[in-house]
Every structure is written in C-alpha cells, then in structure tokens.
Backbone bond lengths (Angstrom), bond angles and torsions (degrees), N, CA, C in turn:
res aa  C-N    CA-C-N  psi(-1)  N-CA   C-N-CA  omega(-1)  CA-C   N-CA-C  phi
1 X - - - 1.467 - - 1.516 110.24 -
2 X 1.337 115.34 127.46 1.478 120.91 -176.83 1.537 108.61 -104.49
3 X 1.303 116.31 105.35 1.486 119.36 179.82 1.531 109.18 -105.14
4 X 1.332 114.02 129.79 1.457 122.20 179.77 1.541 108.16 -105.53
5 X 1.346 114.14 162.73 1.472 118.60 175.80 1.513 112.58 -59.47
6 X 1.355 117.43 -33.94 1.470 121.28 178.45 1.540 110.11 -63.88
7 X 1.300 117.86 -31.97 1.434 120.05 178.08 1.524 111.19 -66.69
8 X 1.359 115.17 -41.19 1.451 119.53 179.07 1.542 110.06 -66.62
9 X 1.305 117.45 -40.34 1.440 120.32 179.01 1.511 110.56 -66.62
10 X 1.331 117.89 -33.64 1.440 121.39 178.62 1.537 110.57 -66.35
11 X 1.305 116.01 -49.82 1.490 119.19 -178.25 1.514 111.20 -61.00
12 X 1.316 117.30 -38.09 1.468 121.24 178.98 1.552 111.09 -68.72
13 X 1.343 115.17 -41.88 1.466 118.25 -179.19 1.507 112.34 -66.75
14 X 1.330 118.86 -41.36 1.457 120.17 177.68 1.482 112.74 -64.45
15 X 1.349 117.85 -38.89 1.441 121.57 -179.74 1.529 108.39 -68.76
16 X 1.300 120.77 -40.88 1.432 122.11 -178.04 1.511 111.95 -73.56
17 X 1.357 116.56 -35.31 1.503 120.11 -177.32 1.524 111.82 -83.91
18 X 1.333 118.47 -23.55 1.452 122.05 -179.03 1.501 115.39 76.09
19 X 1.290 119.27 16.02 1.466 124.08 178.94 1.483 112.79 -179.06
20 X 1.357 115.73 160.05 1.454 120.25 -179.05 1.553 112.80 -68.65
21 X 1.311 115.82 -42.28 1.462 119.95 -176.73 1.507 111.99 -58.86
22 X 1.361 116.89 -51.57 1.423 120.22 -179.68 1.574 111.54 -66.40
23 X 1.310 115.57 -37.61 1.461 119.46 -179.72 1.554 110.29 -65.50
24 X 1.344 116.09 -37.46 1.475 120.04 176.66 1.528 111.12 -60.86
25 X 1.322 116.21 -41.33 1.438 120.05 177.04 1.542 112.57 -61.49
26 X 1.336 113.80 -42.11 1.506 118.97 179.24 1.518 111.45 -63.19
27 X 1.377 114.54 -41.64 1.469 119.04 -177.94 1.499 112.10 -86.27
28 X 1.345 117.36 -4.17 1.474 121.50 175.01 1.550 110.91 62.98
29 X 1.317 115.49 42.53 1.473 122.29 173.67 1.523 108.39 -133.59
30 X 1.305 116.85 167.37 1.475 118.47 178.28 1.548 110.75 -76.30
31 X 1.345 113.78 157.25 1.460 119.02 -178.74 1.538 110.74 -63.55
32 X 1.346 116.37 -37.63 1.444 121.36 -179.08 1.569 109.83 -64.77
33 X 1.347 115.19 -39.21 1.477 118.68 -179.63 1.544 109.22 -68.56
34 X 1.331 116.44 -36.10 1.417 118.39 177.79 1.485 113.43 -68.57
35 X 1.340 116.80 -40.61 1.472 121.61 176.21 1.545 111.35 -61.35
36 X 1.324 115.40 -41.32 1.466 119.07 177.19 1.516 112.24 -62.40
37 X 1.326 114.88 -41.33 1.492 120.77 178.93 1.550 109.85 -62.43
38 X 1.305 117.02 -45.73 1.467 121.34 -179.93 1.554 111.67 -62.66
39 X 1.339 114.39 -41.23 1.462 120.42 -179.47 1.555 108.68 -65.11
40 X 1.317 117.50 -41.70 1.462 119.77 179.39 1.517 111.00 -65.59
41 X 1.305 116.29 -38.55 1.443 120.41 179.55 1.546 111.34 -67.16
42 X 1.295 118.13 -39.23 1.476 122.79 177.79 1.540 110.33 -66.77
43 X 1.305 115.31 -36.02 1.437 117.93 -179.38 1.518 111.33 -70.04
44 X 1.402 116.06 -32.96 1.475 118.74 172.62 1.480 111.21 -67.50
45 X 1.314 118.23 -42.91 1.448 122.14 -175.33 1.531 111.14 -74.47
46 X 1.329 116.04 -28.57 1.484 118.14 -178.38 1.516 112.46 79.33
47 X 1.333 119.04 11.72 1.447 124.22 179.19 1.524 108.77 -142.76
48 X 1.321 115.80 156.05 1.453 121.36 172.61 1.530 110.83 -73.48
49 X 1.302 115.07 138.15 1.480 119.84 178.12 1.491 113.18 -99.39
50 X 1.364 118.94 -11.96 1.407 122.26 -177.99 1.547 111.80 -133.18
51 X 1.284 116.10 146.11 1.488 120.18 171.31 1.529 105.04 -90.12
52 X 1.392 116.80 96.05 1.408 120.80 -166.16 1.564 113.53 -73.50
53 X 1.285 117.43 -17.06 1.442 118.13 -179.99 1.512 113.32 -80.60
54 X 1.311 115.99 -8.65 1.487 120.69 -176.98 1.495 110.10 -86.97
55 X 1.326 116.15 145.82 1.457 123.09 173.94 1.519 108.59 -131.21
56 X 1.336 118.68 124.41 1.481 126.17 -5.34 1.525 111.46 -65.10
57 X 1.327 113.38 165.17 1.479 121.00 -175.72 1.499 108.11 -60.50
58 X 1.385 115.00 130.35 1.448 116.86 -179.13 1.526 109.98 -123.21
59 X 1.297 113.74 155.90 1.474 120.66 -179.98 1.528 110.36 -75.43
60 X 1.298 115.34 145.63 1.414 121.49 169.68 1.541 108.37 -80.17
61 X 1.373 114.23 177.98 1.496 116.93 178.44 1.520 110.69 -61.09
62 X 1.272 117.67 -37.83 1.491 120.99 179.38 1.546 108.96 -69.19
63 X 1.353 114.27 -38.54 1.511 118.26 177.61 1.540 110.90 -61.51
64 X 1.345 117.15 -40.25 1.430 120.59 177.68 1.521 112.66 -62.46
65 X 1.360 116.33 -35.01 1.455 117.79 177.36 1.531 110.18 -66.56
66 X 1.325 117.38 -36.68 1.444 119.38 178.98 1.550 110.71 -72.61
67 X 1.295 115.80 -36.06 1.468 120.78 177.25 1.523 110.05 -62.13
68 X 1.322 117.93 -42.19 1.437 121.71 179.36 1.503 110.11 -59.18
69 X 1.352 116.94 -41.41 1.476 118.73 175.79 1.516 112.33 -64.89
70 X 1.321 115.08 -40.96 1.502 118.42 179.77 1.525 111.22 -62.63
71 X 1.318 117.18 -41.65 1.470 119.90 -179.92 1.522 111.68 -71.05
72 X 1.299 118.34 -18.75 1.437 120.57 174.23 1.515 114.99 -85.79
73 X 1.323 114.88 -40.88 1.481 121.40 -173.39 1.535 111.79 -86.03
74 X 1.295 117.80 -44.60 1.493 120.79 -168.90 1.553 111.37 -64.17
75 X 1.301 120.51 -41.10 1.508 117.82 175.49 1.515 113.54 -56.22
76 X 1.317 116.21 -39.33 1.454 120.10 -179.93 1.540 110.20 -68.26
77 X 1.299 116.62 -42.29 1.463 121.40 177.23 1.537 109.95 -60.95
78 X 1.333 115.77 -48.33 1.434 121.48 -178.82 1.512 111.58 -61.69
79 X 1.338 117.33 -39.59 1.460 120.79 177.02 1.518 111.75 -65.81
80 X 1.355 116.75 -37.62 1.447 122.42 175.70 1.520 111.71 -64.80
81 X 1.339 115.93 -39.95 1.469 119.59 176.72 1.476 111.63 -62.56
82 X 1.359 115.83 -42.67 1.469 120.89 179.59 1.550 110.28 -63.61
83 X 1.347 115.19 -40.38 1.479 117.81 176.20 1.503 113.35 -60.81
84 X 1.365 115.34 -42.12 1.481 119.21 179.43 1.517 109.82 -66.96
85 X 1.325 118.40 -35.64 1.455 119.72 179.29 1.521 110.64 -67.93
86 X 1.350 116.39 -39.58 1.450 120.17 175.97 1.536 112.68 -63.46
87 X 1.313 115.38 -37.31 1.461 119.66 174.06 1.469 113.97 -61.98
88 X 1.386 114.43 -45.41 1.451 120.77 178.01 1.508 111.85 -62.30
89 X 1.316 117.85 -39.36 1.459 121.20 -177.17 1.505 112.08 -86.73
90 X 1.351 118.32 -5.33 1.416 121.46 178.88 1.523 115.26 80.95
91 X 1.365 116.30 13.06 1.452 119.89 179.10 1.547 112.38 -78.28
92 X 1.324 116.99 -22.25 1.449 120.82 179.66 1.492 108.93 -138.24
93 X 1.325 117.36 173.11 1.442 121.65 -178.00 1.486 111.79 156.10
94 X 1.309 114.56 -164.58 1.471 120.02 -176.92 1.564 107.58 -121.10
95 X 1.323 116.25 136.38 1.448 121.37 177.63 1.493 108.18 -135.44
96 X 1.313 118.62 84.24 1.443 123.43 177.62 1.539 108.58 -97.21
97 X 1.269 114.55 123.01 1.495 122.51 -170.62 1.519 110.43 -110.90
98 X 1.322 113.95 131.05 1.473 120.33 173.49 1.522 108.91 -109.21
99 X 1.302 118.25 137.51 1.475 122.49 -174.07 1.537 108.46 -117.03
100 X 1.311 116.02 116.75 1.464 120.45 174.34 1.506 109.68 -88.11
101 X 1.264 118.90 -15.99 1.469 126.53 -178.56 1.505 108.49 -99.78
102 X 1.358 115.19 108.73 1.455 119.21 -174.06 1.546 111.87 -60.50
103 X 1.307 116.44 -41.97 1.479 119.92 -177.57 1.541 112.91 -72.64
104 X 1.305 115.73 -7.94 1.476 118.01 -175.38 1.562 113.19 -66.07
105 X 1.300 116.74 -18.48 1.447 118.64 175.36 1.531 111.36 -55.94
106 X 1.327 116.64 -37.70 1.465 121.12 -176.63 1.543 110.33 -64.12
107 X 1.318 116.50 -30.17 1.449 120.32 -178.58 1.528 112.61 -93.61
108 X 1.333 117.67 -34.98 1.443 122.16 -169.42 1.528 112.24 -73.19
109 X 1.344 117.97 -34.73 1.465 118.68 -176.41 1.492 114.04 -58.37
110 X 1.358 119.23 -43.92 1.513 119.76 175.92 1.534 111.72 -60.32
111 X 1.367 116.87 -34.91 1.437 122.86 176.65 1.517 112.13 -61.55
112 X 1.322 114.06 -47.50 1.480 117.38 -177.24 1.516 112.89 -74.80
113 X 1.330 115.71 -25.70 1.447 118.77 175.01 1.518 112.64 -63.71
114 X 1.327 114.61 -41.32 1.521 119.53 173.79 1.524 110.00 -68.57
115 X 1.329 116.79 -40.72 1.501 120.89 -174.68 1.509 110.14 -62.57
116 X 1.355 118.40 -43.56 1.464 119.40 -173.74 1.548 112.73 -65.03
117 X 1.318 115.93 -26.08 1.492 120.19 177.96 1.505 110.22 -67.46
118 X 1.316 116.69 -36.35 1.466 121.03 -177.11 1.535 111.55 -85.76
119 X 1.334 117.93 -30.82 1.444 123.21 -174.53 1.524 113.01 -129.34
120 X 1.331 116.85 64.90 1.476 120.00 -176.85 1.509 114.27 -63.49
121 X 1.355 118.89 -18.32 1.467 120.58 -175.64 1.509 110.33 -97.24
122 X 1.289 119.78 6.40 1.461 121.26 176.27 1.547 107.96 -92.87
123 X 1.296 116.30 128.77 1.459 122.80 178.71 1.504 109.45 -78.96
124 X 1.318 117.46 110.92 1.470 122.85 -175.19 1.554 107.71 -110.16
125 X 1.349 113.02 133.79 1.460 116.60 174.41 1.546 105.28 -146.27
126 X 1.326 115.03 157.49 1.450 121.19 178.23 1.515 109.96 -126.01
127 X 1.328 114.29 132.12 1.490 121.93 177.97 1.499 108.42 -121.78
128 X 1.321 119.70 124.41 1.467 120.70 174.45 1.550 109.69 -61.35
129 X 1.349 115.92 110.80 1.434 120.50 -177.86 1.501 113.72 -70.02
130 X 1.329 118.39 -1.77 1.418 122.46 -179.09 1.530 111.21 -78.82
131 X 1.321 115.34 -17.12 1.488 120.83 -175.63 1.523 111.73 -92.77
132 X 1.320 118.82 -6.22 1.471 122.97 -178.82 1.492 108.67 -155.96
133 X 1.345 118.41 171.97 1.468 123.49 178.10 1.525 107.96 -79.01
134 X 1.294 115.94 102.11 1.471 120.42 -169.92 1.558 110.64 -71.83
135 X 1.289 118.05 -41.37 1.477 118.62 -175.24 1.546 110.60 -69.80
136 X 1.349 120.51 -42.78 1.471 116.56 172.81 1.521 113.21 -60.62
137 X 1.350 115.27 -33.95 1.479 117.87 177.79 1.558 110.64 -65.18
138 X 1.335 115.93 -33.60 1.442 119.40 175.63 1.506 111.73 -64.35
139 X 1.344 116.12 -43.85 1.476 120.26 178.61 1.521 111.87 -62.92
140 X 1.319 117.73 -35.87 1.451 122.46 179.09 1.548 114.31 -81.46
141 X 1.313 115.47 1.87 1.476 123.02 -178.80 1.524 112.34 64.06
142 X 1.335 116.09 28.10 1.471 119.05 173.86 1.543 111.16 -82.89
143 X 1.344 115.05 -26.62 1.458 121.40 170.88 1.553 106.29 -130.65
144 X 1.326 115.83 168.29 1.476 120.48 -175.48 1.500 114.95 -116.70
145 X 1.345 116.52 -13.33 1.470 120.02 178.53 1.483 107.61 -155.57
146 X 1.341 117.43 138.93 1.437 123.02 177.27 1.558 107.19 -121.55
147 X 1.304 115.33 125.37 1.484 119.51 173.74 1.542 108.23 -89.54
148 X 1.280 116.74 121.85 1.459 121.81 -171.19 1.511 110.35 -149.03
149 X 1.346 115.83 154.02 1.442 119.94 173.44 1.565 111.52 -110.43
150 X 1.351 113.58 10.90 1.501 118.46 -177.08 1.517 109.32 -127.76
151 X 1.371 117.18 86.66 1.483 119.61 178.38 1.518 112.57 -64.30
152 X 1.355 116.64 146.64 1.461 121.05 177.10 1.511 107.68 -134.92
153 X 1.326 114.87 163.65 1.466 121.34 175.01 1.533 108.74 -87.94
154 X 1.330 116.41 106.94 1.450 120.47 179.66 1.515 108.15 -133.86
155 X 1.333 116.11 127.78 1.460 120.72 -179.87 1.498 111.88 -62.56
156 X 1.323 117.05 129.95 1.484 121.21 -179.50 1.507 115.82 83.12
157 X 1.345 115.74 0.55 1.518 119.73 -178.13 1.522 105.26 -125.25
158 X 1.345 115.26 135.87 1.455 120.97 174.00 1.507 109.98 -121.15
159 X 1.334 116.54 146.18 1.424 125.16 -178.85 1.550 106.81 -104.35
160 X 1.310 116.20 106.40 1.451 121.01 179.97 1.532 108.60 -89.02
161 X 1.317 119.88 122.93 1.453 122.96 176.10 1.523 111.65 -62.60
162 X 1.312 119.47 134.79 1.441 124.75 177.66 1.487 111.07 -103.23
163 X 1.316 119.35 -68.99 1.445 121.84 178.83 1.504 110.18 -161.19
164 X 1.296 116.27 161.23 1.472 122.38 174.25 1.491 110.17 -90.92
165 X 1.271 117.80 145.48 1.465 123.17 176.31 1.520 111.50 -137.25
166 X 1.299 115.48 165.45 1.466 120.53 -179.84 1.514 110.57 -120.42
167 X 1.335 117.54 118.59 1.433 120.67 171.91 1.537 107.58 -69.21
168 X 1.312 116.25 129.16 1.501 119.16 -177.28 1.483 110.77 -123.35
169 X 1.283 116.30 152.77 1.459 125.73 176.15 1.547 107.96 -80.35
170 X 1.359 117.51 133.32 1.461 122.15 179.35 1.526 109.23 -124.95
171 X 1.310 115.68 128.73 1.489 119.43 179.88 1.506 107.68 -145.07
172 X 1.352 113.99 165.07 1.449 118.78 175.85 1.532 109.47 -67.17
173 X 1.281 116.85 151.03 1.478 120.56 -178.61 1.537 113.19 -58.12
174 X 1.350 116.91 -29.82 1.462 121.13 -178.31 1.528 112.83 -89.40
175 X 1.328 116.27 -1.26 1.508 119.40 -179.14 1.527 111.40 -67.95
176 X 1.339 119.76 139.26 1.468 122.10 -179.04 1.539 112.21 -52.92
177 X 1.319 118.14 -36.86 1.475 119.55 -177.00 1.517 111.78 -72.63
178 X 1.346 116.15 -15.44 1.484 118.18 -179.76 1.537 111.63 -64.61
179 X 1.369 117.21 -17.98 1.438 118.79 179.28 1.513 114.32 -82.84
180 X 1.349 116.79 -9.07 1.444 120.59 -179.36 1.511 109.45 -84.59
181 X 1.357 119.06 148.00 1.439 122.50 177.30 1.529 112.36 -71.10
182 X 1.307 116.95 -24.66 1.430 124.63 179.69 1.508 110.15 -158.67
183 X 1.328 119.90 164.06 1.433 122.88 179.81 1.549 110.10 -118.96
184 X 1.310 117.41 153.73 1.464 122.95 177.69 1.519 108.18 -123.69
185 X 1.306 114.41 174.13 1.505 117.71 -175.95 1.500 113.24 -57.64
186 X 1.345 117.21 -40.77 1.466 119.83 -176.29 1.526 111.99 -63.64
187 X 1.315 118.87 -22.54 1.474 121.39 179.80 1.521 110.96 -67.08
188 X 1.325 119.96 -19.94 1.448 123.26 -176.92 1.533 113.07 -87.08
189 X 1.311 116.84 -8.79 1.449 121.08 -170.06 1.545 111.75 -61.92
190 X 1.327 116.93 -34.70 1.487 119.45 178.57 1.516 113.22 -109.41
191 X 1.368 115.43 26.58 1.457 118.27 -178.37 1.525 113.74 -111.15
192 X 1.316 114.79 152.01 1.476 121.04 168.91 1.497 106.87 -86.09
193 X 1.359 116.97 113.45 1.466 120.61 -174.15 1.527 106.27 -99.31
194 X 1.346 114.61 128.34 1.468 121.07 -179.94 1.537 107.03 -104.10
195 X 1.364 117.40 122.24 1.460 121.71 -176.64 1.545 108.84 -130.20
196 X 1.356 113.63 171.57 1.459 118.31 168.11 1.528 110.78 -72.53
197 X 1.274 119.16 157.97 1.483 122.26 -177.04 1.529 112.48 -80.28
198 X 1.338 116.19 65.28 1.455 121.50 -179.98 1.539 109.81 -132.01
199 X 1.333 116.89 167.18 1.453 120.17 178.04 1.520 110.70 -63.70
200 X 1.309 114.11 150.00 1.500 120.52 -176.40 1.540 110.12 -60.18
201 X 1.299 117.79 -28.51 1.468 119.87 -179.52 1.524 112.48 -66.32
202 X 1.334 117.38 -11.70 1.482 121.33 178.93 1.473 111.47 -107.45
203 X 1.323 120.47 7.95 1.471 123.54 -177.11 1.507 108.07 -111.38
204 X 1.355 117.24 122.57 1.466 120.35 -177.16 1.548 112.00 -61.10
205 X 1.285 117.92 -34.00 1.471 119.25 -176.35 1.571 109.83 -60.88
206 X 1.310 114.69 -34.46 1.456 118.04 179.30 1.533 110.64 -84.49
207 X 1.282 118.56 -50.37 1.497 119.17 -175.22 1.518 111.28 -65.63
208 X 1.333 119.33 -36.65 1.441 119.06 -174.03 1.525 113.77 -97.38
209 X 1.331 119.55 -13.20 1.436 119.97 -173.26 1.529 114.16 -135.80
210 X 1.292 117.84 -62.63 1.480 119.24 -169.85 1.542 112.76 -73.97
211 X 1.311 120.23 -46.36 1.448 121.63 -176.51 1.503 111.90 -64.19
212 X 1.363 121.08 -46.78 1.444 119.11 175.09 1.537 114.89 -59.22
213 X 1.366 117.76 -31.17 1.468 121.83 -178.73 1.533 109.70 -89.80
214 X 1.328 119.81 -2.86 1.434 124.24 -179.26 1.558 111.67 57.45
215 X 1.310 113.37 42.30 1.483 119.88 178.81 1.521 109.50 -107.77
216 X 1.321 116.51 134.26 1.445 122.32 177.79 1.532 109.55 -115.75
217 X 1.344 118.53 125.56 1.468 120.17 178.23 1.538 109.42 -63.40
218 X 1.317 113.28 163.47 1.485 117.73 179.69 1.502 109.59 -62.39
219 X 1.322 118.31 -38.79 1.444 125.78 179.01 1.495 111.11 -154.42
220 X 1.357 115.48 153.29 1.457 119.26 175.35 1.554 107.18 -124.39
221 X 1.300 114.50 125.27 1.452 119.00 178.03 1.537 110.14 -115.42
222 X 1.286 115.43 126.18 1.517 119.28 -172.88 1.554 106.93 -98.97
223 X 1.341 113.54 133.03 1.472 120.51 -177.23 1.551 106.32 -137.52
224 X 1.320 114.55 135.88 1.460 121.33 -174.07 1.519 113.44 -73.98
225 X 1.323 119.70 -43.54 1.448 124.09 -170.97 1.522 112.47 -99.84
226 X 1.306 114.86 138.58 1.502 120.71 177.19 1.514 109.45 -59.59
227 X 1.354 116.59 -44.66 1.463 119.76 -177.96 1.522 111.94 -59.10
228 X 1.318 115.76 -35.72 1.493 117.98 -179.22 1.549 108.51 -74.75
229 X 1.301 118.20 -37.03 1.480 120.51 177.55 1.547 108.12 -57.38
230 X 1.340 115.04 -48.64 1.509 118.45 -179.23 1.526 112.14 -64.80
231 X 1.342 115.87 -34.71 1.457 118.83 177.52 1.548 111.50 -63.37
232 X 1.339 115.22 -43.19 1.450 120.43 179.78 1.528 111.33 -67.13
233 X 1.290 115.36 -38.11 1.499 120.02 178.09 1.526 110.35 -66.10
234 X 1.333 115.31 -43.55 1.491 118.13 179.01 1.488 111.84 -64.07
235 X 1.364 118.71 -25.74 1.450 123.29 178.72 1.544 110.37 -87.25
236 X 1.311 114.09 5.04 1.519 119.59 178.72 1.539 111.09 62.55
237 X 1.323 115.30 34.93 1.472 120.45 177.22 1.546 110.83 -90.26
238 X 1.316 116.67 -4.84 1.455 118.69 -178.43 1.544 107.49 166.96
239 X 1.356 112.49 -175.57 1.495 119.71 176.28 1.511 108.91 -124.85
240 X 1.283 117.05 167.68 1.478 121.30 -179.50 1.468 110.86 -144.49
241 X 1.333 115.28 164.53 1.458 122.34 170.77 1.529 107.13 -127.55
242 X 1.335 117.52 120.11 1.428 124.28 -173.28 1.532 112.22 -133.32
243 X 1.337 119.87 151.54 1.459 120.11 176.31 1.488 110.04 -59.94
244 X 1.357 115.14 149.01 1.453 117.84 -175.59 1.513 113.41 -65.03
245 X 1.383 117.56 -25.83 1.492 116.54 178.29 1.491 112.13 -69.82
246 X 1.342 117.16 -23.64 1.484 120.17 178.43 1.522 110.77 -70.91
247 X 1.343 115.01 -36.33 1.484 119.22 -171.89 1.477 111.61 -105.38
248 X 1.343 119.32 23.72 1.452 120.18 -177.16 1.532 112.51 -59.55
249 X 1.344 117.75 -30.67 1.422 119.20 177.62 1.546 112.26 -88.22
250 X 1.329 115.31 -20.46 1.482 118.84 -178.14 1.498 110.46 -65.56
251 X 1.336 116.57 -32.21 1.449 118.62 -176.82 1.517 114.41 -56.63
252 X 1.326 114.69 -25.10 1.448 118.19 -178.13 1.557 111.82 -110.82
253 X 1.305 113.69 20.14 1.499 120.37 179.20 1.483 106.83 -101.42
254 X 1.339 117.01 128.26 1.460 120.65 -176.35 1.534 113.91 -66.22
255 X 1.292 118.92 -16.88 1.456 120.81 -178.49 1.503 113.71 -84.10
256 X 1.349 116.64 -13.19 1.471 119.84 -174.51 1.538 111.01 -125.88
257 X 1.319 114.36 163.23 1.433 120.39 164.03 1.516 106.50 -137.76
258 X 1.320 114.60 153.98 1.490 120.57 174.96 1.540 106.50 -122.69
259 X 1.300 116.04 142.88 1.483 122.89 -178.72 1.512 108.88 -137.51
260 X 1.338 116.29 149.81 1.472 118.96 177.15 1.523 111.52 -68.73
261 X 1.302 116.81 155.60 1.472 122.43 169.07 1.507 107.54 -86.87
262 X 1.293 117.26 111.59 1.495 125.20 -179.21 1.499 108.74 78.44
263 X 1.304 116.81 165.98 1.479 121.83 -175.91 1.532 111.97 -64.28
264 X 1.308 116.14 -34.23 1.468 121.29 -177.00 1.550 112.02 -93.50
265 X 1.317 117.70 -6.48 1.453 120.72 -177.65 1.547 110.24 75.58
266 X 1.325 116.48 169.19 1.448 125.20 -179.97 1.552 107.24 -121.92
267 X 1.328 114.77 134.48 1.445 120.24 179.01 1.550 108.32 -120.32
268 X 1.297 116.40 131.69 1.452 121.58 174.79 1.524 111.06 -124.23
269 X 1.301 115.75 161.87 1.495 119.03 -179.27 1.520 109.29 -121.87
270 X 1.282 115.34 135.89 1.455 122.12 178.44 1.562 108.28 -98.91
271 X 1.352 116.48 140.07 1.434 121.89 -177.07 1.526 110.24 -124.19
272 X 1.335 114.35 155.85 1.495 119.93 167.55 1.572 105.74 -111.39
273 X 1.264 115.97 115.78 1.483 120.92 174.65 1.528 108.84 -88.06
274 X 1.327 116.28 123.59 1.464 120.21 -179.24 1.543 107.87 -137.53
275 X 1.326 116.57 158.24 1.446 119.27 174.17 1.544 109.31 -71.25
276 X 1.309 116.46 141.31 1.484 120.60 -176.32 1.505 111.33 -56.98
277 X 1.362 116.66 -36.32 1.441 120.84 -179.22 1.527 114.50 -64.11
278 X 1.323 115.49 -23.41 1.476 121.02 -179.09 1.516 113.02 -90.29
279 X 1.311 117.66 -7.92 1.506 120.45 -170.16 1.528 110.07 -63.71
280 X 1.364 119.31 -29.88 1.459 120.58 -175.77 1.546 113.01 -92.39
281 X 1.323 117.08 -0.34 1.515 118.20 177.49 1.537 107.99 -64.76
282 X 1.316 116.46 132.88 1.478 119.99 -177.18 1.540 111.88 -56.46
283 X 1.320 117.73 -45.98 1.445 119.74 -177.13 1.503 112.05 -66.37
284 X 1.324 117.78 -34.25 1.502 121.92 176.68 1.506 110.09 -64.33
285 X 1.339 115.06 -46.02 1.505 120.19 -178.95 1.543 107.84 -62.65
286 X 1.329 118.61 -40.23 1.457 119.88 -179.28 1.528 111.91 -66.55
287 X 1.320 116.10 -39.57 1.458 119.04 178.76 1.532 110.58 -61.59
288 X 1.321 116.28 -43.40 1.434 119.58 -179.91 1.534 112.49 -64.32
289 X 1.325 115.71 -34.70 1.481 117.54 176.76 1.496 110.37 -67.36
290 X 1.345 118.00 -42.02 1.452 121.27 177.67 1.531 111.17 -62.55
291 X 1.342 116.49 -41.09 1.438 121.26 -177.35 1.538 111.91 -64.61
292 X 1.313 116.30 -28.50 1.451 122.49 174.50 1.504 114.70 -81.01
293 X 1.357 113.81 -34.15 1.493 117.87 -174.71 1.482 115.01 -81.57
294 X 1.359 117.38 -39.47 1.473 118.81 -171.42 1.499 112.86 -65.82
295 X 1.393 121.35 -39.69 1.460 117.11 173.90 1.510 115.26 -57.29
296 X 1.362 116.18 -34.25 1.477 119.18 177.91 1.524 108.75 -66.89
297 X 1.316 116.61 -41.11 1.493 118.92 179.97 1.503 110.58 -62.80
298 X 1.347 116.92 -39.72 1.443 121.35 179.86 1.539 110.52 -63.52
299 X 1.305 115.67 -39.95 1.486 119.11 179.36 1.529 109.90 -66.00
300 X 1.340 115.34 -41.56 1.481 118.25 -179.76 1.511 111.12 -63.48
301 X 1.385 116.23 -37.35 1.437 119.98 -179.35 1.534 114.33 -64.20
302 X 1.337 112.89 -21.33 1.487 118.23 178.17 1.519 112.41 -77.80
303 X 1.347 114.59 -28.37 1.459 119.41 -174.21 1.510 113.12 -65.48
C-alpha cells in the first residue's frame, strides 16, 4: 500500500468537514477529484474507509486507523514545513559563535541578551575558539561566526569590522606605575604580569608592546576569569592589560587605575568573521548591528 501525505490530509479533511463537498473546498480541489482520490486509496487498502450511508459522512474502523496515523504524522510534517519556511525567510537558523578573544565574553553576553529577544528561534551557542582552530571550523560550517582581532584572506569568508577598542594598563591605586600618565614596554620588565591563559600571540600586551620591544616581564601569571585578574591586581599581586570595555567600571573604582599603553595609546579593531553566504541572513545582520551598537552604549553610560 502506497500512502502519500495528500492521502493523510484528505482523510483528516473529510473527517473534520463531515462531507466530501466541504472537504474539497478545504483542500482546494474539485469534489470529483477528491472522490477519485478516496476511491483509489480504498482500492489500495482493500477496505472501505467511510460508512457512506451515514450523514454526516463518518469514518469506518479502517478509516479511523488511517486518521490516527494522519493525526500523528501531519503535525510533525507541518511543523517541519514551518521550520523550513522560517529558515528560508531568515526567521530561524543556527548561530554558533567561536571566540578567539578571551575577554570578549565580557562584551558579547549583553549583545546576545538583546539578540535572543528579537530572534528566539535562532539556536545560539558559544564555543571558546582558543581550544580549537576557529577559522577552519568556520570554513567547515562547524561554527557560524568567529570573533577575532586578526583578519585573514580566506576564500568565502569575510571579516566584518565591529568596533575599535583600546588595550589599557590596569594597576592597583597604590602601585608605583599608577602615578605615571602612561606606561611603556620597559615599565613591565620588573612586573608580575597577569594575563588570560592563552598564547602570547593572542594577547595585545605582547603583540602590540612587549614583543616588538623585546621586553620580558619578571613573571607571567595566567588566570582564567576577569574578576580574579582584577582581584589580584587590586591586591597588588601584579598588573594587567585588558580591553577598555572590560574595565569600564574599573576607571571609577578607587582600588584601581587605568593608563594608556604609550603616550599615544594603542587602538585595536575587533572583527566578526562570517561565511559570505551568511552575510545577508536577517538575523546575522541584526547581530552585527547589535555588536557594533552595544559597545557605544556602554561608553556613553560611563560619561
């Protein structure tokens, strides 16, 4: 017996409408076409599906068995069709994000909090890109967006600029370097530097300052959490360099000071790497707008 989805829709429509004429209107076909379809289905089954002498038209025992299948299968098919339509229209989808910037968690969570309100049907997940090769994973469609400060030339991938930020020096208020208007590479030579537990090539303090100047801190202590880094700095256990969005509240905290790196300061740019095919998806475009807007809002809130 060959049962098609249209057969299941037919049996459900006739049962709900109570007659062929009304069911034909619901299904948008002629009554004769519907009768022909029912006859063909009964011939396949070898049994009658309707008690034809009853008014309104009622299902036979065999018809009820088929109706039970229709009521089980059709809602799942209709839900799947709705999901596909949402995917086509950009109302739903997957947004798995890899982060190459350890401190980005501090900025990204407010972005995603706003995003989920507008796009509740988009599956959002975050993977620390430090534990795997994030950009190759983007190419393989294992993730959908990579937050990075290091753009590359990759076919089929575009790096969308998000915002500029300033890596700043953070020290306890009583630290000797707190009295300086800015710090330079040489100032770190006798310091205990507290960093995130990532390779030096991913840390602004090394890439922008210490490595070019060939300066090595007295010691480097790696700490996972930003809050713990700040706690250790406040206890005068060392100094740190963090993005300005991380320490937006620290600037007004009496236990800390922030200072520019060098007299002119250092400016870096954060990017969102996405596949070119995904750039036009409505939810992706909205996320990028939020990612650019929220840091500006945070800066204004400080003023």
